N, C-alpha and C positions, 0 to 999 in steps of 0.2 A: 594714728602716723599713717607719712605718707606712703607707702609702698599698701600697706589696707584700703589707701584711697586708693589707692592708681586699680587695685586689683576691681574694686565697689565704680569708677570710672568704667573703665575696659568689659568690668561685667554689663554695665547699660547702653557701653555704643554698638555692643553685639549684640545686645535683642534692640535694636533698634535697628544697628546691619540686618533684623528678618527680613522692613519693612520692601526689602530689592529683592526679595526671592524671584517674582516674577519675572525680571531683568537676571538672574541668579541663570530663571530655565532657560531663557531666549538663546540669551548665551551659549550651557550648555547642548542644546541640538543646532547650536553651527555646530562648535565642533565634531559631535557626534555625525551631523550628514556631512564634514572632511573626511572624517577616519573613517565611514558607508563609502564615500569614497577614492581608498587608502591614499589619503592625502594626509597633510599634518594646519599643524595647530604650532602657529608661530605664537612668543611672545618677548615681548621688550619694554624697555623698562631703562630708565637712566640713572644711573648715580647708585645709590642706597633701593629703585626699585630692579634692578638688575636682580634682587632678590627674589624676588617671585618670578622671575623666568629661573633660577635654578632653582626654587621647588617645586613647582609642574614636569623636571623632566631631569631626569636618567636616578630612578629613584626607583628603592622599594617602593611597593605599593603605585609607582606615578603609572598614567599612560602614560605607554611607548612610540607615539606619533605627533611627539613636541619640541617645534624646533625653539632652542633658546634663543635668540640671538644677541648672545653676549659680545656686544662688541668694547673691544681693549678702552677707545678713548672714554669710554664714554663710562668707562670701571671706576670704582673709589682709588684703583693702587693703578700701579705705582703712585699716581698722585691725585688726592683728590682733588684741587683745584682746576687741574685739567679736564674733569674730567664737568664739573660745574661750567668751564668757558667755554667747552664742545660743547653740549650742547644747549648752547643758544649762537649754536653757527645754523646757517639753512646751506640749503644743499649740499647737508652731509650721510645724517642716517635711509635719506632713500637713494642714496647712489650705494651706500653697502646692501641696502635687499635689492638691487640688480642682480647685483653678488650673486645673492639665492637661488633653489633651483624654488617656485613659485608655478600657483595656477591661482584660476579664478575661482579653483574650490576649495581652496587653504581659508583658514579663520588668520584669523590677526587681531591680536590680544592684547592691548598695550594699560599700560601702568602711568600714573607721571599724576598725582595728586593734585597739584597747581594744574598742569594741563594745559600750562601758557608757550616753555618751550618752544624750538622750532623744531627739534632735533623728531617729537613728539611728532609734533605735527604736522611735519614730512615724514614722521612712516607710515601715516592716518590719511594721509592721501595715496602714499606709496599707493600703499594696498587696499585702499578703495577703483584709482585708476584698473587697477589685473582683475578688479571685480570681485576682490576678496567682500567677504560679512568683516568689518570691524566690530571693538569688544570692549571698551577703553572701563575701564579703574578709577576711579577717579573724584575727589571733592567737588562734590558741587558751590559748594561754602564758600571755599577756599576759593575755584575758578572762578567760581561768579567776583570774588572782594579783589582779584590782580587785573592786570593790561595781558593781550597777547604776545608773547616777542619774534613771529609770526608773521609777516611781508603781508599776508591775508587779512591779518585781524584775528584768524580764526581762532582758537581752542579748541583741547583733544578734546571735548564734550558735544563742539558745533559739529563736527565731521565724522564721528562715532553715529554708529548704527544703532547700535546696542550702548547707555550707557550705566552703568553701578557704581549708585553714590557711592562714595567709602565717609564712614557719619563721624568721622572725625572732625575737628576743631576748629578753627578757623586761624591758621599756623599747624599743626595739627599739638603742640604742646599739650596738654592734659590740666599739667598742677601751676599751683601757686601757693608763696610762702610770701607770708607779711617779711617786707627787711629786702626783698628779694625782688627786682625786678619781671625781666624776661617767664613769664612759665617758662617750666620740662616738664619731661618723662612725652614722649609721643607715643600714641595710639594708631596713626597709619597701620603699621607692618600685621600688629596682630590681630586689626579690623579684614589688611587687603586678603594676608594671609589665611584666613580662614575664609574668605570670598574665593581667592583659585583654590582653593579644594573643593571646595563648594562644588566650584560650574566642574570640576572633573570627574567628585562624586555623583554628581548627576546625568554628564555625560557618561558613563558606564554602564546608567539604572537605565537611560535613553536607550543606550548599541542592544541590550542585554535584550529589552523589551521589545526588540526590532528583531531579533534574531538574527543579530549583527556577533563579529566574532571582533573581543573587542583587544590587543594586547596589550597587557603589565606586565613591568619590571619587577622580578619577586629577589630580596633582598641578596647580592654575591657572596652574603658570608652564609648564607645559609646552604644545606649541601644539595647538590645538581641546580642551583642557581648560578654559574656560568654556563653555564649547558644550554638552560633556560634561556636566558638574556638572548647567546648568543643568536641561535634564530631568528629573533624580533631580532640585534640588528643587524642582522644576514637582510632582513627585506628593507629594513628603512636607512638603511647604511646613507645610499645618494638623495637619499634628501632630505636628513639633518647633519646639515653643515658642522654642528660644534664634538658630532660623536666620534 
């Protein structure tokens, strides 16, 4: 049955995902360094990949100094087709970054399974020009099978300082069925979310081991949750544009 096959596929791919543990550690060290310097970790993606930025932003158990770059034009709403068009437009996302409070001591995490579109390459190049360390979550097999849509000819993996390979299949969809030509049921979201949370978990661990204070949101539905979070927000409000 396909629902059980999906569980099995996810388990296998998550096990393979663990082979990226050294790159996850490198990413976490960059994040911990930014936070220790009272700076932030920016997270950027287009379309469905905006979910990865949302996952680690302003949430219970989440690190406070995370700035989710949630550009409306690149979201699936109000018009999904518009995001597909906009992510291919060169010279857009880098201009958005110019409006943010940025610093060479920041870290940039960019998520794109294909890694081919102009928006993610522009963002990576702009972040590197500022002096940030750039972390890419991308499928190496997927991006190796497609051409760049950026005038430089580069893919996201070509620009990033650290590449974390998301172990989904080419095209993302993982299941197939006799009588149905296209594959179905993607796995990159489960894999990518797991990687994002593992980066954050290791970042917390490194910070504590180094004797650094690491601000973490608590649920606003717990008693005193709002009171605790208010103090964090007051400190980082100017650095995190979408708070």
